[in-house]
N, C-alpha and C positions, 0 to 999 in steps of 0.2 A: 400419521395422526390426523383424525378429523376433529371438527370443532366440538362435537358432542363427546369426544374423548378427552377433552381438556380436563386436567385435574382440578377438583374443587379442593383447594388448599386452605384450611383454616389457619388462622394466625399461629396458634399454639403448635402446629404441625411442622413449623420451620425447624431446621437443624440448630440454629444458633438461638440463644436465649434473647428474648425481646423485652425491652422495658415498656412501661405503660404507654409512653408516647407513640412508640412504634406499633404497639397493639391497637391503639385507637386509629392510627393512619392506615393500618391494613384492613380494617373493617370495610367490606364491600368492594375490595380490590381483587382483581383476578391475578394480577402480577405486580411486582415492584417496579420493573421496567420492561418496555417492549422495544426491541431492536428491529428496525425496518430495513432490510437488506441483508440477504444471506450470502454475500460474497466473502472474500477472504478477510476484510476488515470486520464486517459484522460477526462473522463466525469467531474471529479472534477475541472479540470483547465477550461474546457468550462463553467461550472456553475459559477465559481468564476469571469469569465470575462463578465458575462451577462449584467452588468450595466456600463461597461468600456468605451463604445463607439467603441471598436475594433470589427471589423467584423471577425467572426470565422468560419472556416470549420472544422467539426469533421468527420474523415473518419474511418469507421470500416468495416472489411471485412465480419463479420458475421452479421446475422439479429439481431434486438434487443432481440427476443425470445431466440435465440441460446446463445447470450451473457449472458443473465440473468439465463440461465438453469444450469449453472455450480454448482455442488454439492460441496460446500466448505464453511467453516465458518472461521471467523478471531477473534483474540483477538485485539480489537480496543481500542486505547489509549484515555485518556481524552482530549488530544489536538486535535486528529482527530474528537472527538465529538464536540468540540468547533468550529473547522473549518466548520463542517457540519452545525452547528447552524448559523455561520456567513454567509454561502451561502444561508441558508433558507430552507434546507431539513431536519433538525433535527426533526420537528414535525411529519414527515412521517416515520422517522426511529426509533425514540425512543420507541414507544409502541411495537415494533416487535423485540426488542433485550433484552438480559439480562443485568442487571446492577450489576456487581460483588460486593458483599458485603464483600468478603474475597478472598485473594489469599494466598495459603498456599505453602511454599517453603520448601522442605525437601531433605535429602541426603539418598537415598536408604532406608534401614531399620533402620537408625539412629533415635532414639525416639524424639529428639528435632527438632523443625521446627520454621520457621519465618512466622508469620501471618501478612499480610498487610491488613489494614482496611481503610474505608473512612476517619475516624477521623485523620489518620496519616497525611493527606494533607488537612483536612477540606473541603472535597468534598462529594458529594452524592453517589459516586461509586468509586471503585479502578480502574476498567477497564470495558469494555463491551464485550459481546459476540454476534457477528453479522454474520448472514449468507449472502453469496454473493448476492442471489437474492433480499434480502431486500434492501441492499445498492444500488445496480445497478438499480433497478427499480425506486427508489426514484430519483436518478440522471438522469436517462433517462427522466422521467416525467418533471423534472425541465428544461432540455435541450429543450424539445419539446415546452416549453412556452417561450423560449428565442428567440425574434425576431432577435437578432444580430448574432445567431448561425445557420448555415446550417448543419443539421445532415444527413450526407451521409452514409446510412447504409441499406443494405450491399453494400459496394463499395471497389474496389480492387485498391490499389496503384500499377501502372505498372512501372513508370519510374520517376526519379527526376533529375532535372538539376539546379545546383546551379549557379546563375548568380550574377554579381556585385551588382545589385539593387533589386533583387528579387530571389525567388526560384520557379521554374516551375514544376508542378506536373501533370503527366498524370494519369487520374483516369478512370477506367471502372466500369460502374453501369448499371444494366438492359440491358446488351448488347451494351450499347453506350460508347464511349470514348470522354473525354473532357480534355483539357489542362487548369489547373487552375494556377494562379500566386498569390503569397503572399510575404509579406516581410520576413516571418519567417515560418519555419516548426519545429514542436515540435514532437519528437519520443517518443511515449508512447506504443510501440509495443512489449514489453515483454522482457524477459531475453535473448532470441535469436534474438534480434533485427536486422532485415535485414538493416534497415536504418543505424544503427551504424556501421555494418560490411561494408556496401557499402561506407560509409563516410570515412573508413580507421581509425576509432577510436579504438585503442587497449585498452586492459584491463589487470588488474593484479588480482591475487587471486589464488584459488585452489578449487578442488573438494574434499569434505570430503569423508572419509572412510564409511560414514553412508548413509542410506536411511530412509525416513520416511514413516510410514504407517498411514494413516488417516481413521477414521470410525466414524460413528454416532451410539450412543447406547442409549437405554432407560433404565435406572436403575429402580429397584423395588421401592426404596425410593427417597425422594426429594433431589435434589442436593443442595438446599438452597442457590442458587445463589453463590456458592463457586467454585472457580477455584484452580487447583492444578498444580504445577511444581515439579515433582519428578526426581531427578537425579540419574539414575543407571549407573553402569559401562559401559554398552553398549551405553548409550546416555540418553538424557532427555525424560521424559514421561509427556505430558501435558494433562490436562482434562479441557475442556472449556464448562461451563454450557450454554445451549441454551433454548430458550422458549419451552413450552410443556414438561417440565421435560426430555429434551433430552441432551446429552452431546456429544461433539466431542472430540475424543482423537488424539493426534499427538505423535506417538510411534517411537522413533529414535533408530535404531539398525544398526550394520554392514550390508553391502549390501547383503551378501550371506544368512545371518540369516533372513533378511527382506523378501527375495524372498521365503525362506522355510516356514516362518510363514504365509505368504499370501497364500501359496499353501495348508495349512492344511484344513481338513474338518472343518466346521464352529464351531462345538461343541469343538474341540481341539483348534481352534483359540481363542475362548472365554475363555477356560481354561487357556491358557498361558497369555492372556491379563489380566485376573482377578488377577494374582499374582502381577503385576505392579499396577493395578488399585486400589486394596485394597477392603475391605468388607464394607466400611462405607455406601454405597448406596444399599446394598443387591445385589440380582441376576441382571445380566445384559442381555439385549436383543439387538441383532444386528438389526440396522435399515439401510437396503440398503447394497451395497457391499463395503468393504474397498478398498482403493486405495493406490498406492505406488508412491513415487517420490524421486529422488536423490537430495541431497542438495549441495550447493556451496557457496563460498564467492567470489564475484566479485565487483571490483570497476573500472569504466572506467577511462582511463588516462586523459580525460577531459570530461566535461559535455556539452561544447559548441564549435561550430565553426561558422564562418560567416553563417548566415541564418539558423542555426541549433541548437536546444537545446534538450538534453536528459533528461528524468525524469522517476522515478519509476524504474521497473525492467530493463529497457533498459539502465539505468545508473549504477545500483548497485543491488547486490543480497546478502542475508545474511543467516546464519543458522536460522532455525525457533524458536530456543530457545528464550523465552521472547517475541515471537509474534511481532517482529519489522518490518518485511518486508513491509506490506501494509502500515503501518503508516508512514514509511519513504517516500513512494511515495506520500501519501496524503500531507505531509508537503512540498515535492518538488512542488506540484501543487499550494499550497497556496503561497509559496515563489516566484514561477515564476510569478504567476498572479500579485502579488505585484510589482515586478520589472518591468514587462511590463507595467503596468498601470502608474507607476511613469515615465518611459521613454516616454510613449505616451503623458503624460501631459506636459513634457518639450519639446515636439516637436522633439524628437530624433527618429531615425530609429530603430524600435524594433529589427531588424534582425542584427544590427551592432554588431560586436564582443565586443566593449567596453561596450555597454549596457548589453549584455548577460553575461559578466564576472562577473557582480555584483551578478547574481543568482548563478553562479558556486562557487564563493568565500564563499557565504552564505551556500549553502547546501553541497558541497563536504566535507568541513571541519567537519560539524556536522555529516555527514553520516559516515565519518572515525571513529568517536567516537563510534557510534552504532555498526559498523562492528567489531571494536576491542573488544567491550564489549561482544557481543554475541560469538565471537570466543574464548575469555577468558573463559567465562562460560562453553562452551561445552568442551574445552580441560582440564579445571581444574577438572570438575566433571566426565567426561567420562573415568575414569581409576581407577585402584586400587593401584596406587603408594603410599605407606604408608605415606611418608612425606606430600604428597599433601592431602591425606585424613585427616590427623591430622589438617593441616592448614585450610582446608575448613570447617571442623566441628567446629574448633575454630571460624571461620568467622560467622557461623550460631549463635553461642552463643553471639558474639559481637553484631550482628544485633538485637538480642532479647533485649539486655539491652541498646544499645547506639542509642537513638531515632534520633539524627541528622544524623548519617550515614545511618540509615534506611531510613529517609526521602530523603536523597540525592540519594540513590539507586532507590527509588520509583519515584522520579522526572525524573531521566534518563529513567526508563522503561515507564513512562506514557507520555513522550515527553515534559514535562514541564521544562526540563533542556536545556537551549539554547535560541536562539532568537525566540520570539513569532511572528508569522505573524499577520498583521493587522486584518485579517479576524477573528482571535480568541481573539483579545485583549479585546473587548467590549462585549463579550457574557456573558450572565447569565449562571451560572453553570448548564449544562444539567442535 
């Protein structure tokens, strides 16, 4: 879609009936909201609003092909699966991901471990292993079928002007510039969000002493749909099973050690990796080149301002232990869509701070819990301090025998602890 092809939508053309207040606010606006960032979280929000009656612009700087080409896999929670089912994209996703039948948690070479199984929560899987391309392609296809969503991709946001009754965005696409006006702008433009910085929204948190190495491997033996989270003194080591009997590892070690490992010849790299990986799947073959990224904990001082809402990595970042980052963003999108639709149904201005504060109160509190949980796990296990070693290994023993505590921890990890968005309430278990 080019800028000159953007639909000229008169207020009376909306599918849902509008009251007089909504009609007045719609005058002169191109859209009700503009989402900046067409990654998984931005696309999830756009898809979640497809039947809301709200007119949505989705602005993404890269082409759809570039956005989908990212080589990454995620541990996707049960709640994220239910949200995708509520949106209607689960049938396109489910056949192309792994449904974890076991998650094994252990502390270095300590022989005891905690095994999470579907029967612990009476579900069909514990978690899912999903590749980036699978998720984003399903969401892109959904957006293309949404008549209420204008998918501007690739398009560059040049300038933002917050006004009392609207936000004005200057966008460049295919060499053309156009100014768009909306009631609300949603920033889903990542951890280094330019929108958050330009809005003057500060953040709190810290950078960890660790970096993560990610790589995809093909083991000699079947992974049996089993995921592993092993805690070594340098940091956690996760194994995520993927379709085609492949696994992605997320290997956390101090910065200098990570860079040294990445620089090793591939045979030596695999030899070091195999010590942490274990011999349960036989010989390992590297698929593609490993990647390195540094990790941080970040929580924005606020998620909303008049005419602006942050979600996903633009609002918060966490340590990758437990695979919570993307899932937090998907829950943000589901929660924000619910708040916006409720505000719209009441005839409220969806860009008004009072309406947006409902989203902030819901998600910022729950995200603090997850941020604290992942930070605790990493700090508790990434050391050799003897009293802590004794306490955490006692904790593993308790989790083995105390089923209520085990279920509580599993509910937190799978997103089922906290307020459930409406999108996920009536779904059949994926």
